[in-house]
N, C-alpha and C positions, 0 to 999 in steps of 0.2 A: 234805289241806288243806280248809278250809271254803270253800264257794262257794254262790252263789245260782243255782239251775238251774230250768228249767221243763220239764215232761214233755209239755206240750201248749200249743197256742196258746189264748190267752184273756185274761181280765182280770187285774188285779194279783194276785189270789189264787192264780194258778198259779205264782208265784215262791216257791220253797221252799229252805230251807237244807239242803245236802247235804254229804257228805264225798266228795272225789274225789282221784285221784292228783295229786301235785304235778308240774308239768311240769319238764322238764330242757332247758337251752339247747342248741341245735344250733350248729354253727360259724357265726360272725358274729352270734349271738344273745346276749342277756343274760337272766338270771333276775332279776326285780324283786320284792322283798317289798312288796306293795301296802299303803300306809298309808291311802289314800283313793281313791275312784272317783267320778267325776262322773256325774250323771244327765242325760240329754238327751232331747228329744222323740223322736229316732229310736229310742231304747231302748224307749220305751213303744209306739211304732208297730210295731216289730219283734216285741215280745212278743205283740201282738195280731194279727200276721199280715201286716202291710204293711211299710213301711220297707224294710229290706234283708233281710227274713226269707228270701226266696228264695235268698240267697247263703249262709245259715247251714245250709240243709238242714232236714230234719225234726227236731223235738225228740227227745231232750232237747238243749238247748244252754244256754250261760252267756252272758248279756248283758254289755254294757258295753265302752266303748272308752277313756274318760278315765282315766288312771292317774297317781298320784304316789306315789313310794316310794323304796326304796333298793336299789341293785344288790347282789345277794347272790352271784351267780356269773356268770362270763363264758365264752362258748364260744371255741373256737379262731378266730383271725382278728379278734377285737375289739380295736381300737386306740384308740377314742375314749372309752371309759368303763372304769372299774375298780371292783372290789368296794369298797363303802362310799359310792359317789357317790350323792347325792340327785338323782333325775331325775323328769321328767314327760313324758308323751307321749300319743299317740293311735294305738297300734300297730294294724297290719293293716287298718284300715278300708278298704272296707266288709266285708271278711272278719271272721270271729269273732276277737276279742281276748280274750274271756272275762275282762273286768276286774272283774266282781263276784266277786272271789275273793281269797284271801290271797297268791297268787303269779301272775305272768304271765311268759311268755317272748315275745320278739320281737327282730327285728333291732336292733342297737344304734343304728343311725342313724334309727330311728323315735322315739328319745328325745332329750331335751336336758337339760342341767343345770337343776334347779329354780331359779327366782328366789330369791335368798338372803333376800329380805325377805318371802317368803310362807311360810305354813305348808303342810303337805301337803294339808290340806283346801282351802285357797285355790287351790293350784296344780292340784289335781285338777279344779277348775271351769274351767280355761283351755283345754286342748288342742283339743277338737273345736270349741267355739264360737269360740275365738280364731283357730284356723287357718282356719275358714270365713270369718270376717270379713277376716282379713289377706290371704288368698289372693285373695279377690274384689277387694279394694281395690287390691292391688299387682299381682299377676300377671295378673289378668283385665282389670281396668278401668284400671290404671295412672293412678290419681288424681293430679292435679297441683295445686299451690297455686292457690287462687282458684276452683277448680271448685265447683259447687253439688251437694251429695250429699244425697239424701233417703233416709232409712232407716225403713221400716215396722216396727212392733213394736220400737221403739228401746230399750225398757226390758227386753227379754228377754235371754236368755243370749247369743246372737250379737249382738243389737242394741246392748246397752250397750257391748260391746267395739268394735263397728263405729263407733259414735259417736266413741270415743276414738282409734282408729286413723286415721279420716278426719281428725280434728282435728290429729293429729300430722303428717299429710301436708300440712297447710295448707289443707284444704277448708273451705268454708262449709257447716256441717252442719245439716240439718233433720231432726227426728225426729217420728214419730207415736206417741202413747201416751195413755192415759187421764189426765185432768187431775191426779189425785193424784200422778203421777210426773213432772210437768213440771219442778218445781224441782230435783229430783235430776238429771234429764237436763241441765239447764243447768249444774249443778255439774260434770258430766262433760265439758262442753264444747260441748253443742248450742247453736247460735246462734239457732235458732227451734224451737219445739215446737208441734205441732198436735194438738188433741183430735179423734181420728178419730170419736168418738161424735157430735159435733155439727157437724163441718166436713168438707166435701168437699175432699180434698187438692188437686185440680187447680184448685179455685176459690181456694184460699189461697196457692198458690205456683206458680211456672212457671219456665221457662228452666233446667230442671234438667239437669245433665250425666249424673248417674248415679242410678238408683233401685235400692236393695237391698230387695227385697220379701221379707220373712220371714213373711208371712201366706199369700199365695197365693190369696186369694178373687177372685171375678170383679170385685168392687168395687174392691179395691186394684189389681188388674192394669189395669183400665180407667182408673182415675184416674192411675195411674203413666204409662201411655202418653201421656195427654193433658197431663201435667205436664212431660214431657221436651222439651228443645229439639231442633230438627232434628239428627239424627245422634247424639242421646243414647242411653244404654244402660240397659236394664232387665234386672236379674239376678233371675230368678224362682227362688228357692231351694227352697221346699217343693213348689211346683206343677210346676216345670219348664216347658218350652215345649209348645205344642200347635199344630196346623196353624192353628187359629182365631186364637190369639195372634200367631203369626208373620205371618199375613195382615193382622191389625189393625195391627201394628207397621210392616209394610212400607208400608201405605197412609198411615200417619202420618209416615213418613220417619224412624223411629227403629229402633234395634237391640234385640234381645232375646236372652237366653241363659239357660240353666239352669246349675246348678253343683252339683258333688259334691266335697266336701273330700277331700284325700288326706294320708297321713302325710308329715310334712315336718320333719325335725329341724333343718334350717337355718333355716326360718321360725320355729320355736319358739325358737331362739337369739336371733333378732331380737326376738321378743315378750318374752323374758327381759330383754333390754336395755331395752326400753321400760318394763317393769314396775319394774325396779330403779332406773331414772332418775326414777320418779315420774310419768311421762307417762300411764301406764295403770294402772288398778286394777280388780280383779275383785270383783263383788258376789256373796256367797253368802247366799241368803235363809234356808236352813235346812239343818241337818246331821242325818242319820239314821244309826243304827248299821246295819251290814251286814244284820243280822237283820230290819230294818224296810224292806227294799227295796220291798215291796209298797206300804207307806204312802207312800214317796217317789214311786212311780209315780202313786198317786192324786193327790198334790199336783201333780205335773208335768202331769197331764191336766186339771187344773182350768183351765189356760190363764191364770192370773193371777200367775204367778211373776215376781218382780223379780230379775233376775240368774239365779243357778244354784242347783241342789240338789246335795248331795254325800252319798255314803255314806262313813262313817268305818269303815275295816276293822280297824285296830288302835288 
């Protein structure tokens, strides 16, 4: 099968088209013919030697975790899926899933049936970003109706989905983004939008129950702590926690946590329900053929993406 592999750590140019053996499903696994693969910031970071590179070992390896495709074979013990099912998922994360390829294998319960109203390209944009947002808002923060939720980088891949999930949970949603994306975020359900270029967030809003920080800079972390109400929670996604941040949060009387997403077929089924009901939609800014994975990474690293980037495999 065709795949995009890298023989060394480096810039986008290290991503090369190769021919490799097609994987075969083990018991409880399915073989999925990949129609599209999402591109995420963690992909680019891992390619360059950070992200979860340490868990993939030394190159060569194949990047990618977001998958949408069709089940082509099932291993012994698979009861939830059958050949011909259209599925999507984020298998194996943070271990290698090798999604930049024509086929992947993974446990059947790492997948869910693809939303019927989405194409494979649209569905491939959902798993990693969608699960990150959904798990933070539900399993970690347990957002309740009426709570005030602040989302930094609200127009990005995780952010635009977090806005919609938080709104579906009944929260008052505040997002930060550049001014040109404000109207779009309001269409997605944001109640307030702040231009982080010109406004200090903690001066514009306060009494926040939950901050989802998808930027991780010292500025956003500091402003987030000051914007939270006593006992409020800051989830620092890209930066994680540090002794300094934990000390600052403790002094301010707020909580702080990092987060790493995990495969979750059940949560994907809930996301499918929200998408099919019309409560949530996914934004795909650009689609690249598999052979142009390097160009997709260059676009991803520009930091100006609205929504998601996707590789079309077939």
